N, C-alpha and C positions, 0 to 999 in steps of 0.2 A: 276368803273374800266375802264381804257382807253384801248380798244382793238386795237392794231396797224393793219393797212392795208398795207401789203407788196406788193410793185411793184418789181418783180424780173426781172432784165435786163440781157439779154444774147446777147452779141455781137457775130456775126458769120461771118467768112471769109473762104470760101471754106471748110465748116464744115459738108458737107453732111454725112460723115461717122460716125460722133459722135453726131450730133445735137439731134437726136431722144432720145438718152440715157440721155442727159442733160435735155431735156424737160420732159421726163417721170419721172425723179427724182424730178422735181418740182411739177408735176401734182399728184404725189402719196404722197405728204407731209401730215403728220398727222394734220397739221394746214394749211389750204388752203391759197394760195397766193391770194391777191386781184386781181392781174393781172400778166401776163407773157408777157414781151415785147422782141421780137427778133429783133435785129437791124442788118440787113444784110449789111455788109460793102463792097458792090461791089463784091460779090461772082460770080465766073464764072462756078461753078460746080452746083450740084443739090440741094444746100441748100434751095433755094426758094421753090422747090417742096416738100422737107421734111417738111418745115414749113407749107406749104399749106395743107398738110395732116392732120394737127391738127385743121383746120377750125377755128371756133370762140373761141376755148379754149385758143388761144393766140392772141396777137397783133403783126402784122408783119410790120416792117418799113424797107425801103431800102434806101441806100445812096451810092453815089460814094465812092470808096475806100479812106478813110481818116485816117485809123488807129483805134486801139482798144479804145483809149481814147475818140476820137470823137464819136465813136459808143456808148460807155457807157454814155457820156454826152447827146447825142441825146435821148437815152432812158429815162434818168432822167428828161429831159425837158418835154418829152411827158407823163410821169407817172402821175397817178391820186391818187396813194397811198400816205400816209403820212410818210412811212418808205421805204427805198430802200435796196435791197439785190442784189448782183451781182453773176453771174455764167458764166464762160467761156464755150464755146461750146464743149470743149473736156474734161471737168471735170463734176462731178456730186455731188448732195446732198445726204446725208443720210436722212431717213424718218423724223426724228424729228428736223432737222436743223431749220426750221422756228418756230416750236412749242416751243422749248426751249427759243429762244429769245423773242417770243411774250409773253409768260407767265411771263417772268422776266420784260419786259417793262411794262406790265399791273400792276405788283406789285410795281415797283419802277420807277416812271417817272423822277427821277433825273439823270438817266444814260444818259450820253452824246452820247455814242455809245456802241456797243457790238461786240465782236469777239469770237474766240474760236479755238479749236484744229482741225487739219485735218490730213489725211493720205496721204503719197506719195505712189503711185502704178505705176507699169510699164504697158506696153501695154498688157501683158498677165494677168494682174490683181494681180500680186504678190505684197505683201506688202513690201515696202522698208523702211518705218519708219514713225514716227509721228512728227509733227511740234514742239509741245511744248517740247517734250523730247529732241529734237535736238538743241534747242536754250536756251541760258542762261536765257533770260528773261522768257521763257516758264517754265523752270525748277523752277525758283523762284516763279512763280505763282502756280505751282503744289505743291510746298512745303507749300506755304501759305494756299492753299485750304485744305491740310491735308485730302485728300480723298473725299472732297465735290465736286459736279459737278459744282458749281458756286463759283466764287471768284471775288471780286472787285479789279480793278487796279486803283491806284490813286497816286497823289503827286509825290514823288521821284521815284516811280516805273516806271514812264513814261520814265525815262532816258534810262533804259535797253531796253524798248520796241522800242524807237526811234533808238537805236543803232543796234538792231537785232530783228526785230519784228517776232513773231510766228504766228500771225493771218494774213492770206492772203485775197485777194479780195473776194473769195467765202465764207468766214466766217464773213465778215464785214456786220453789219447792222447799218445804221445811218438814222436820219431824213432827208427827202427830202429837207426840208428848210435849214438844215445845209450844205448839199452837194451843193446846189445852192449858198449859201452865200460864200462858199469856192471857188467857180468857177469851181468845178468839177475836173476831171483829167486833167493834163497839156497836151497841144498839142505839137507835134513836137518831142516826145521822144518815142523810141521803147522799152526801157528797164527801169525798176525802176520807172515807172510812178505811181505805187501803193504806193511806199515809199514816193514819193513827196506828194501825197494826205494824206497819213496817218500821216506824220510829221506835216502838217498844221492842221489836225484834232486834233491830240493829243495836239498841242499847245493851242487850245482853249477849251480843255476839263478838267474837274475836276475828273470825275468818269466814268470808263468803266467797263462793265460787261464781264467776261470771262467764257466761257463754257469749262471745263476741260475734254471734251470727244470728240471723232472725230465727226465732223459735216458734213464733205464733203471729197472728194477725189481730189487731185491734180495729174494729169496724167503726168508722166515723159516720154518723147519721144525724139528721136534723131532729130526730125524736129524743135524743139523749138529754138527760137533765141539764147538762151544762150549756146546751144550745137552744133548747126550747124556751128557757127563761134565764138568760145570762146573769141578770142582777140577783135573782133568787139563788142561783147556783153559787155565786161568789159570796153571798151572805152565809150560805150553808158551809162553804169551804172555811170561812173565817170562824164560824161557830164551832166546827169540829176541831180546828187547830187550837182555839182558845181552851176548849175542854181538855185537849191533850196537854196543854200547858200546866194543868194542875199537877202533872207528874214531872214537869221539867226539872225541878230541883234535884230529882234523883237520877237524871240522865247523866252519862259520862260527858265531860266537858266538850269534846268534839261533836257529839250528837246534840248537845244542848245548843251549841252555836249554830249547827245546821238547822235545828228546829226554829231558832230565832230568825234566821234568814228566810225560811219558808213562810213564817207568819207575817213578816214584814212585806214579803212579796204578795202574799194573799190579800193583805189589807190594801196594798197598792192596786191590785187587780180589781178589788171591789170598788175602790175609788174611781178607777177608769170606767168601769161599767156604769156607775152612778152618774159620772160626768157626761158620758155619752147619751144618757137618757135625760139630760137636762137638770139633774139633781146635784148641782155644784156644791151647795152647802153641806149636804149629806156626804158628798165625796170627800170633802175636807175633814169632816168628823171621822170618816172611816180610817184615814191615814194618821190622824193626830196621835192615837195611842202608840204608834211605832216611835214617834219622836219622844214621847215621854218615857217609854220603856228602853229605847236604845238611842240616846242622844248622840248625834254625830252627823257627818256630812251625808251619809246614805239616806238617813231619815229626812233630813232637810231637803235633799234633792227630790225625794219622792213627793214631799208636800208642795214644793215649788212646781213640780210637773203638773200637779192637779190645779194649782192656781193659774198656771199658764194655759191650761186646757189642752 
């Protein structure tokens, strides 16, 4: 039985207020991580002091501010485990997050990667929802699982996952060798970098393990990039996906269709954000490329929705 060694990578930027909670959630796992790597992305607050308080329980790396993708990639390059898991400094794991994936990996070495459900909570801890229930791809997997905690995603099912994935960075487990072969997270993007990696990962995968139970918490707060400036966030989302499109021709057909659906939805979301800010002409220009790239009722409907406000 092949027992995976997990390197858990936590990028941190001015995360002194939440870093301890994230670290504690990894240190109290029912399946111990092989190592925990904190990559301080040029913090100017007390993040370094918080990390230092954990002594040799963690590895601490510091770099000049280069963004979350660069920090995650730095941690992956330094890792000594054979599997990688990620956690942002303001989120946290539930106790069995690593155990559930580790046990499945040991039983089934044919899995290319694993993911799973997670919860959305606000700053007060209130539950806002669950990822798999909120996404069509997640609901399809829940239906397939029929009450089981584990279900395999494969083949045509990757189309829906590429279009609107339910598993985020903190529930993703993948071999370190795979991550390095893919080139890690893309640099130069502030939003949607996780989708960029996931799409490339799905394109080279045949079978993925899905845990249909909450494995972690994604914290919703007003300071996040997508909420502080919604229009800019949607611009960045589209920019990242357009860059990913340079590789679209090499994607398997199901993943390519899923990518096209996601890009069309991203352009529509940008259009809505622009329209809400009174920039109606720019909103129409945002969604027009979808009509040219994917002529059909779906694209026409999106354009009409912008015209109607």
